[in-house]
C-alpha positions as CSV (number, residue, x, y, z in Angstrom):
1,M,128.9,101.2,105.2
2,Y,129.0,101.5,101.6
3,R,130.9,104.9,100.0
4,Y,131.0,106.2,96.4
5,D,133.8,105.8,94.4
6,E,134.7,108.2,91.6
7,F,132.3,106.1,89.3
8,D,129.9,106.8,91.4
9,H,130.0,110.4,91.7
10,A,130.7,111.2,88.3
11,F,127.7,109.0,87.0
12,V,125.1,110.0,89.8
13,R,126.3,113.7,89.2
14,A,125.3,113.0,85.5
15,R,122.3,111.5,85.8
16,V,120.9,114.6,87.4
17,D,122.6,117.0,85.0
18,E,120.5,115.1,82.3
19,F,117.3,115.2,84.4
20,R,117.5,118.7,84.8
21,D,117.2,119.0,80.9
22,Q,114.3,116.9,80.7
23,V,112.5,118.5,83.4
24,A,113.1,122.2,81.9
25,R,111.7,120.8,78.3
26,R,108.8,119.4,79.9
27,L,108.0,122.7,81.8
28,S,108.5,124.6,78.8
29,G,106.2,122.7,76.8
30,E,108.5,121.0,74.5
31,L,107.9,117.4,76.0
32,T,104.5,115.9,76.2
33,E,103.6,114.2,79.6
34,E,103.6,110.9,77.6
35,Q,107.1,111.7,76.4
36,F,108.5,112.7,80.2
37,K,106.9,109.7,81.5
38,P,109.4,107.1,80.8
39,L,112.0,109.8,81.3
40,R,110.6,110.9,85.1
41,L,110.0,106.9,86.2
42,M,113.8,106.3,85.3
43,N,114.7,108.9,87.8
44,G,111.9,107.9,90.3
45,V,109.4,110.3,90.0
46,Y,105.5,109.5,90.0
47,L,102.4,111.3,89.0
48,Q,100.3,110.4,92.0
49,L,96.5,111.6,93.0
50,H,97.5,114.7,93.9
51,S,100.9,115.4,93.0
52,Y,104.6,113.9,91.8
53,M,106.0,112.0,94.0
54,L,109.8,110.8,94.6
55,R,111.0,107.6,95.8
56,I,114.3,107.8,97.3
57,A,117.0,104.6,97.2
58,I,118.1,103.2,100.6
59,P,120.0,100.2,99.5
60,Y,120.1,97.4,101.8
61,G,118.0,99.6,104.2
62,T,121.0,101.1,105.3
63,L,121.3,105.0,106.0
64,S,124.1,106.9,107.8
65,S,122.9,109.9,110.1
66,R,124.6,112.2,107.6
67,Q,121.9,111.2,104.9
68,L,119.0,111.1,107.4
69,R,119.6,114.6,107.6
70,M,119.7,115.7,104.3
71,L,116.4,114.0,103.6
72,A,114.9,115.7,106.8
73,R,115.9,119.4,105.0
74,I,114.8,118.1,102.0
75,A,111.8,117.3,103.8
76,R,111.4,120.6,105.5
77,E,112.4,122.9,102.2
78,Y,110.5,120.8,99.8
79,D,107.6,119.0,100.6
80,K,105.5,119.0,103.9
81,G,107.9,118.6,106.6
82,Y,107.7,114.7,106.7
83,G,108.8,111.5,104.5
84,H,107.2,108.0,104.2
85,F,109.3,105.0,104.6
86,T,108.2,102.1,102.4
87,T,108.2,98.4,102.1
88,R,111.1,98.2,100.1
89,Q,113.1,100.2,102.9
90,N,112.9,103.2,100.6
91,L,111.8,106.7,101.4
92,Q,109.1,108.4,99.7
93,F,108.3,112.2,99.5
94,H,104.8,112.5,98.3
95,W,104.5,116.5,97.3
96,P,107.6,118.2,95.5
97,A,107.0,120.3,92.8
98,L,108.4,119.0,89.6
99,K,110.8,122.3,89.3
100,D,112.5,121.5,92.5
101,I,112.7,117.3,91.6
102,P,116.6,118.5,90.1
103,D,117.6,120.7,93.1
104,I,116.3,117.8,95.3
105,L,118.3,115.0,93.3
106,E,121.5,117.1,93.7
107,K,121.1,117.3,97.1
108,L,120.9,113.8,97.6
109,A,123.9,113.3,95.5
110,S,126.4,115.5,97.8
111,V,125.0,112.9,100.4
112,E,125.7,109.8,98.5
113,M,122.2,108.7,97.7
114,H,119.8,108.7,94.6
115,C,116.2,107.9,92.7
116,I,117.5,105.4,89.8
117,Q,116.2,102.0,89.3
118,T,113.0,103.2,92.4
119,S,110.9,102.6,89.5
120,G,110.6,101.2,86.2
121,N,111.3,97.7,84.7
122,C,114.4,97.3,86.2
123,I,116.2,95.4,88.6
124,R,115.0,97.3,91.7
125,N,116.4,98.5,95.2
126,V,117.8,95.2,96.6
127,T,116.8,94.7,100.1
128,A,117.9,92.9,103.3
129,D,117.5,91.8,106.9
130,H,117.4,95.2,108.6
131,F,119.6,93.8,111.9
132,A,122.6,92.9,109.3
133,G,125.8,93.2,110.6
134,A,124.4,93.2,114.4
135,A,122.3,90.2,115.1
136,A,123.5,87.1,117.0
137,D,121.4,85.0,115.3
138,E,123.6,85.6,111.8
139,V,125.0,83.7,109.7
140,A,126.9,86.1,107.6
141,D,126.5,90.4,107.0
142,P,124.5,89.8,103.8
143,R,125.1,93.4,102.9
144,P,128.1,93.3,100.9
145,Y,126.3,90.6,98.5
146,A,123.4,93.5,98.3
147,E,125.9,95.9,97.6
148,I,127.7,93.8,94.6
149,L,124.2,93.5,93.2
150,R,123.7,96.8,93.4
151,Q,126.5,97.8,91.7
152,W,126.7,95.3,89.1
153,S,122.7,96.0,88.4
154,T,122.9,99.8,88.0
155,V,121.8,100.5,84.3
156,H,122.7,97.3,83.2
157,P,122.5,97.0,79.5
158,E,121.1,93.7,79.3
159,F,118.7,94.3,82.3
160,S,117.5,97.9,82.1
161,Y,114.0,96.9,80.1
162,L,112.6,94.0,81.9
163,P,109.3,92.4,81.2
164,R,108.2,94.0,84.3
165,K,110.3,95.4,87.5
166,F,112.0,92.9,89.4
167,K,112.9,92.8,92.9
168,I,115.9,90.9,94.8
169,A,116.1,90.4,98.3
170,V,118.9,88.8,100.5
171,T,118.8,87.7,104.1
172,G,122.0,86.4,106.3
173,A,120.4,84.6,109.5
174,E,118.1,81.2,109.6
175,R,115.0,83.4,110.8
176,D,114.1,85.7,107.3
177,R,113.7,88.7,108.1
178,A,113.8,90.1,104.6
179,A,110.8,88.2,103.5
180,V,113.0,86.4,100.4
181,Q,110.4,84.0,99.4
182,V,108.0,86.8,98.3
183,H,110.7,88.3,95.8
184,D,111.6,88.0,92.4
185,I,115.1,86.5,93.6
186,G,115.5,85.5,97.6
187,L,118.4,84.6,98.4
188,H,119.2,83.2,101.8
189,L,122.6,83.0,103.3
190,R,123.8,79.5,104.6
191,R,127.0,77.7,105.4
192,N,127.4,74.2,103.9
193,G,128.9,71.1,105.9
194,A,132.5,72.1,105.2
195,G,132.0,75.8,106.4
196,A,131.4,77.5,103.5
197,L,129.3,80.3,102.5
198,G,126.8,80.4,99.7
199,F,123.2,80.9,99.0
200,T,119.6,79.1,98.9
201,V,118.1,80.4,95.7
202,Y,114.3,81.1,95.6
203,V,112.5,82.3,92.2
204,G,109.5,83.4,91.5
205,G,108.0,84.9,94.7
206,G,105.9,87.8,94.7
207,L,102.2,89.5,96.1
208,G,100.1,91.6,93.8
209,R,97.0,90.3,91.8
210,T,98.8,86.8,91.3
211,P,100.5,86.0,94.8
212,F,103.0,83.2,94.7
213,I,105.7,81.8,97.3
214,G,109.1,81.4,95.6
215,K,110.3,78.0,94.5
216,K,113.6,76.7,95.2
217,I,115.8,76.1,92.8
218,R,119.4,75.8,94.3
219,D,119.9,74.4,97.8
220,F,123.6,75.8,97.9
221,L,125.1,78.4,95.7
222,P,128.6,78.9,96.5
223,E,129.6,82.8,96.7
224,S,131.7,83.3,93.9
225,D,128.9,82.1,91.6
226,L,126.3,84.6,93.0
227,L,126.6,86.7,90.1
228,A,126.6,84.3,87.1
229,Y,123.8,82.4,88.8
230,V,121.9,85.6,88.9
231,T,122.6,86.8,85.6
232,A,121.1,83.2,84.3
233,I,118.2,83.7,86.0
234,L,117.3,87.1,84.2
235,R,118.6,86.3,81.2
236,V,115.7,83.4,81.3
237,Y,113.0,85.6,82.1
238,N,114.2,88.1,80.0
239,L,114.1,85.9,77.2
240,Q,110.7,84.0,78.1
241,G,108.9,86.3,80.2
242,R,105.5,88.0,78.8
243,R,105.9,91.2,77.4
244,D,101.5,91.0,75.8
245,N,100.4,91.3,79.0
246,K,101.8,93.3,82.0
247,Y,99.8,91.6,84.8
248,K,101.2,88.2,83.1
249,A,104.7,89.7,83.0
250,R,106.5,89.0,85.9
251,I,108.6,86.0,86.6
252,K,106.4,84.3,89.1
253,I,104.0,83.9,86.2
254,L,106.9,82.2,84.5
255,V,107.8,79.8,87.3
256,H,104.4,79.0,87.5
257,E,103.7,78.5,84.0
258,I,106.9,76.3,82.7
259,G,107.4,74.9,87.0
260,A,109.9,75.2,89.3
261,E,111.9,71.9,87.9
262,K,111.6,73.5,84.1
263,M,112.8,77.0,85.6
264,A,115.8,75.1,87.2
265,E,116.9,73.3,84.5
266,L,116.9,76.5,82.1
267,V,118.7,78.2,84.9
268,E,121.3,75.7,85.0
269,A,121.9,75.6,81.6
270,E,122.5,79.3,81.2
271,F,124.9,79.2,84.3
272,A,126.8,76.7,82.8
273,H,128.0,78.4,80.4
274,L,128.7,81.6,82.5
275,R,130.0,80.1,85.6
276,E,133.7,80.3,84.3
277,S,133.1,83.8,82.9
278,E,134.3,87.5,84.2
279,L,131.0,87.0,86.4
280,R,132.6,85.0,88.8
281,L,133.8,86.9,92.1
282,P,137.1,86.6,93.1
283,E,137.6,86.1,97.0
284,E,139.7,89.6,97.0
285,D,136.7,91.4,95.6
286,I,134.1,90.1,97.8
287,R,136.6,90.8,100.6
288,A,137.1,94.6,99.6
289,I,133.3,94.6,99.6
290,R,132.9,93.4,102.8
291,A,135.3,95.9,104.1
292,Y,133.3,98.8,103.6
293,F,130.7,96.7,105.9
294,A,133.0,96.1,108.7
295,P,131.5,96.3,112.0
296,P,132.0,99.0,114.4
297,V,134.4,98.3,117.6
298,L,132.7,97.6,120.0
299,P,133.9,98.6,123.5
300,D,132.6,96.2,126.5
301,R,129.9,97.8,128.6
302,P,129.3,95.8,131.5
303,E,127.7,97.8,133.4
304,G,124.6,98.0,130.9
305,D,122.3,94.8,132.4
306,A,122.5,96.2,136.3
307,L,121.6,100.3,134.8
308,V,118.6,98.9,132.3
309,A,117.0,97.0,135.6
310,L,117.5,100.0,137.7
311,E,116.0,102.1,135.6
312,A,113.1,99.5,134.3
313,A,112.2,99.2,138.1
314,R,112.1,102.9,138.6
315,D,110.5,103.7,135.3
316,P,107.3,101.1,134.0
317,G,107.1,102.9,130.3
318,F,110.7,102.2,129.8
319,A,110.6,98.6,131.0
320,T,107.8,97.8,128.4
321,W,109.9,99.3,125.7
322,T,113.2,97.3,126.7
323,R,111.2,94.4,126.1
324,R,109.5,95.4,123.3
325,N,112.1,97.1,120.7
326,L,115.1,95.7,121.5
327,H,116.8,92.9,119.3
328,T,119.7,90.8,120.7
329,H,122.9,91.8,119.3
330,R,126.2,89.6,118.5
331,H,128.0,91.5,121.3
332,P,126.1,91.0,124.6
333,D,126.9,94.6,125.9
334,Y,124.7,95.6,122.9
335,V,121.3,95.8,121.4
336,S,119.4,96.9,118.5
337,V,116.7,99.2,119.0
338,T,113.9,99.7,117.2
339,I,112.4,103.3,116.6
340,S,108.4,102.6,115.8
341,L,106.8,104.6,113.4
342,K,104.1,103.3,114.5
343,G,102.8,105.7,117.3
344,I,99.0,105.3,117.8
345,G,97.0,107.2,115.3
346,D,99.7,107.8,113.6
347,V,100.4,106.9,109.6
348,P,102.3,103.7,109.4
349,G,105.6,104.5,108.1
350,D,105.7,108.4,108.3
351,I,108.1,110.6,110.1
352,S,108.4,114.5,110.4
353,A,111.7,116.2,109.7
354,N,112.4,116.7,113.6
355,Q,112.0,113.6,114.1
356,M,114.4,112.5,111.7
357,E,117.0,115.1,113.2
358,A,116.3,113.9,116.5
359,V,117.3,110.3,114.9
360,A,119.9,111.0,113.7
361,D,121.3,112.6,117.0
362,L,120.5,109.7,118.8
363,A,122.7,108.2,116.2
364,D,126.1,110.1,116.5
365,A,125.9,109.9,120.1
366,F,124.7,106.1,121.0
367,A,125.0,104.4,117.7
368,F,128.1,104.9,115.6
369,S,126.2,107.3,113.2
370,E,124.1,104.7,111.7
371,I,120.2,104.2,111.2
372,R,118.6,100.8,109.3
373,V,115.0,101.2,107.4
374,S,112.7,97.9,108.0
375,H,110.9,96.3,105.5
376,E,108.2,96.9,107.9
377,Q,108.4,100.4,107.8
378,N,110.3,101.2,111.1
379,L,113.7,102.3,112.2
380,I,116.7,100.2,113.6
381,L,119.2,101.8,115.6
382,P,121.6,98.5,115.2
383,H,124.4,98.9,118.1
384,V,123.3,100.7,120.9
385,A,125.4,99.9,124.5
386,R,122.8,98.5,126.7
387,G,124.3,101.1,129.8
388,D,122.7,104.1,126.7
389,L,119.4,103.0,127.0
390,R,117.7,105.0,129.1
391,A,119.6,108.2,127.5
392,V,118.2,106.9,123.9
393,Y,114.6,106.2,125.1
394,D,114.7,109.8,126.7
395,G,115.3,111.0,123.4
396,L,113.0,109.1,121.5
397,V,109.9,110.0,124.1
398,A,111.0,113.7,123.3
399,V,109.6,113.0,119.7
400,K,107.4,111.1,120.5
401,L,108.9,107.8,118.9
402,A,109.3,105.5,121.8
403,T,105.8,103.9,121.1
404,P,106.6,100.3,122.5
405,N,105.1,98.0,120.3
406,A,107.3,96.1,118.1
407,G,105.5,93.2,116.8
408,L,102.5,94.0,118.5
409,I,99.3,94.5,116.9
410,S,99.6,98.4,116.5
411,D,103.0,97.7,114.4
412,M,100.9,97.4,111.0
413,I,102.4,97.5,107.8
414,A,100.2,100.2,105.5
415,C,100.5,101.7,102.2
416,P,99.8,105.0,101.4
417,G,96.4,103.8,99.8
418,L,93.8,105.7,98.0
419,D,94.9,109.3,100.2
420,Y,97.9,109.7,97.7
421,C,98.4,106.8,95.3
422,A,96.3,106.9,92.0
423,L,96.4,103.2,91.4
424,A,94.6,102.3,95.1
425,N,90.9,101.7,95.2
426,A,90.3,102.3,98.9
427,R,92.2,103.8,101.6
428,S,94.6,102.4,104.1
429,I,95.7,105.0,106.7
430,P,92.6,105.6,108.2
431,V,91.7,101.9,108.3
432,A,95.6,101.2,110.0
433,Q,94.5,104.5,112.4
434,G,91.4,102.9,113.4
435,I,93.1,99.6,114.7
436,A,95.6,101.1,116.5
437,Q,93.3,103.6,118.4
438,R,91.0,100.3,119.1
439,F,94.1,98.3,120.3
440,A,95.8,101.2,121.9
441,S,96.1,100.0,125.3
442,L,99.9,98.4,125.9
443,S,98.6,95.9,128.2
444,R,95.9,94.8,125.8
445,Q,98.4,94.3,122.9
446,E,101.1,92.6,124.9
447,E,98.6,90.2,126.3
448,I,97.4,89.4,122.3
449,G,101.3,89.1,121.7
450,D,102.9,89.1,118.6
451,L,100.5,89.9,115.4
452,K,101.2,91.3,112.2
453,I,98.4,93.3,110.6
454,K,99.6,94.3,106.8
455,I,97.1,96.3,104.8
456,S,97.4,97.4,101.3
457,G,95.1,99.8,99.3
458,C,94.9,98.2,96.1
459,I,95.3,94.5,94.6
460,N,98.8,95.4,94.2
461,A,100.2,95.0,97.6
462,C,102.2,97.2,98.6
463,G,101.2,96.7,102.2
464,H,102.3,92.9,101.5
465,H,98.5,91.6,102.7
466,H,98.9,88.4,101.4
467,V,101.5,87.5,104.1
468,G,100.2,89.1,107.3
469,H,98.9,86.9,109.7
470,I,96.0,89.1,109.5
471,G,95.8,90.3,106.1
472,I,93.5,93.4,104.6
473,L,93.1,93.9,101.1
474,G,91.2,97.2,99.9
475,V,89.1,97.0,97.2
476,E,86.1,99.0,95.9
477,K,82.9,97.5,94.9
478,K,80.3,99.8,93.4
479,G,81.4,102.9,94.2
480,D,82.3,101.6,98.1
481,E,85.1,101.0,99.8
482,L,85.2,97.1,100.9
483,Y,87.8,95.2,102.6
484,Q,88.6,91.8,102.3
485,I,90.3,89.8,104.7
486,T,92.9,86.6,104.8
487,L,94.0,84.8,107.6
488,G,97.5,82.7,108.4
489,G,100.0,84.3,106.0
490,S,103.6,85.0,106.6
491,G,106.8,86.3,105.1
492,D,109.4,84.4,107.4
493,E,111.4,81.5,106.7
494,N,108.3,79.2,106.7
495,A,106.4,81.7,104.4
496,A,102.5,81.3,103.5
497,L,99.7,83.2,101.7
498,G,96.9,83.9,103.7
499,D,93.2,82.2,103.3
500,I,90.6,84.6,102.1
501,I,88.1,83.9,104.7
502,G,85.2,85.0,103.4
503,R,82.8,88.2,102.3
504,G,84.8,91.8,102.5
505,F,83.7,94.1,105.2
506,G,82.6,98.2,104.7
507,A,85.1,100.9,105.8
508,D,83.0,101.5,109.1
509,E,82.9,97.3,109.6
510,I,86.7,96.6,109.1
511,V,87.9,97.4,112.6
512,D,85.3,95.8,114.4
513,A,85.7,92.6,112.0
514,V,89.5,92.6,113.3
515,E,88.3,92.9,117.0
516,I,86.0,89.7,116.4
517,L,89.4,88.0,115.0
518,V,91.4,88.6,118.2
519,T,88.6,87.7,120.5
520,T,88.0,84.9,118.9
521,Y,92.1,83.7,118.9
522,L,92.5,84.7,122.4
523,K,89.2,82.5,123.6
524,F,90.6,79.2,121.7
525,R,94.5,79.8,122.2
526,T,96.1,77.5,124.4
527,G,97.8,79.8,126.3
528,P,99.6,83.1,126.3
529,E,103.0,80.9,124.5
530,E,100.7,80.3,121.9
531,P,100.8,83.4,119.0
532,F,98.2,83.9,116.4
533,L,99.9,82.2,113.6
534,A,100.4,79.1,115.6
535,A,96.8,79.1,116.9
536,Y,95.3,79.5,113.3
537,Q,97.5,76.9,111.7
538,R,96.4,74.8,114.2
539,L,92.3,75.4,114.5
540,G,91.9,76.5,110.9
541,P,89.9,79.2,109.4
542,A,86.8,77.4,110.5
543,P,86.1,78.9,114.4
544,F,87.3,82.7,113.1
545,R,84.9,82.2,109.8
546,E,82.1,81.1,112.4
547,A,83.1,84.2,114.7
548,L,82.5,86.6,111.5
549,Y,79.7,85.2,109.7
550,G,77.5,83.0,111.4
551,S,75.6,80.9,109.4
552,D,75.9,83.7,106.7
553,A,76.2,81.3,103.1
554,R,78.3,84.2,101.8
555,A,80.9,83.8,103.8
556,A,81.3,80.2,102.3
């Protein structure tokens, strides 16, 4: 795991001192809210419906137990006893008092955390596969490259005032678990025919009011050219991206308007001037960063399979949990454990201070003090011996975090919505809770199988609804909350945007609508081995639309 060097410590401390002064001037009235806004946004502070919100960066979703304990302490002392993990692998506190935020930032700095570039028109937190460094199917750990990009992009003088916010994701396995094709830049680590590491490069992906799947502009970029090529992309965007209309200022609009071929041509021309510059990554620098992410020494634990089988035979709850919430590790005696933050009736992504501390304790005892955050708003213990799974499960049961639903219908993504966000048009949380309660039966969830529901409370799409197998978008119509459904979206290596299925549903109708969709899928699937997404791709929208609307002409 990356550790701050002397520069990092000095830089973050200086930013805390600077913001403390800015907050004091705002509280005294010396600064108006309009003058204060760009200053607070540079430090991850938003003004939401009911209070300020603080967004904390968790680069590439990697946390230490020490850092998680500090987040728990802040939640307890300065918030309402909980935090909210987001689809960018960050954590948000929704109720801090402005006067306390400098103290919060100081405490974060003491554990090598900060809120810099979690908002504003800059390069945001770089995200990555939450199983990075552990997954059996991994080509290479993407986190060293995410860290290189983090160091390079932090307060980069050329890219601190871009036309709009800018998001980069990196994945290191053939299976894309970081949704790289719906980012401004998506980097997919691969090996070429000669065995060399490099990246497939996607540009111009993004969701929001104008969603696009990213366009491939480089099939293979050598790892040493990473910074030069990313710089070339950002220079083209910074010079040619629109600044007259914030709704058309994202790089996805530029790529759409000039075309992927022209975008690639412009990037390659800029890259030709940069590739032999100081931006070229020497192998020794790459090795030095990789050393920060060296995996822990994993002693052989061959007794694990027998112990798991014995406990699973005695405890159906444990058996279900091991069936759903484990991911194959590169070491056969170990697994990665998904800790679901989607208990039935819970707010997706929320976690209490007590639960944070319990997870930190489990990480210390059984997972080499490391925790990951997924973009699907869950936590992961990346390196757990199979022989320790019963103890981990019991520890999670004790704090109500052992829900065995990873990848199932109740494991939803949902943004905070109108309960918190000033931009939202509709509530997301009650919809997620209602769906989870309707499908509370685990046996029913397992019968349905893998199904990703994603819910956004406005067109900004923080809940990634466009790439949900079932996507739900909350809108406002004549003062009422209305929910539009999309079907067939996907955020993996076969990324696709969902199809709008028809007219929207009221808040009292949307859960019933989801049940109709599920019932239709079960009726028409070829068998339990055909998941929802595959069935939709085979059948198309017609049977689902017919089930929802019948002959209603408004569904056309």
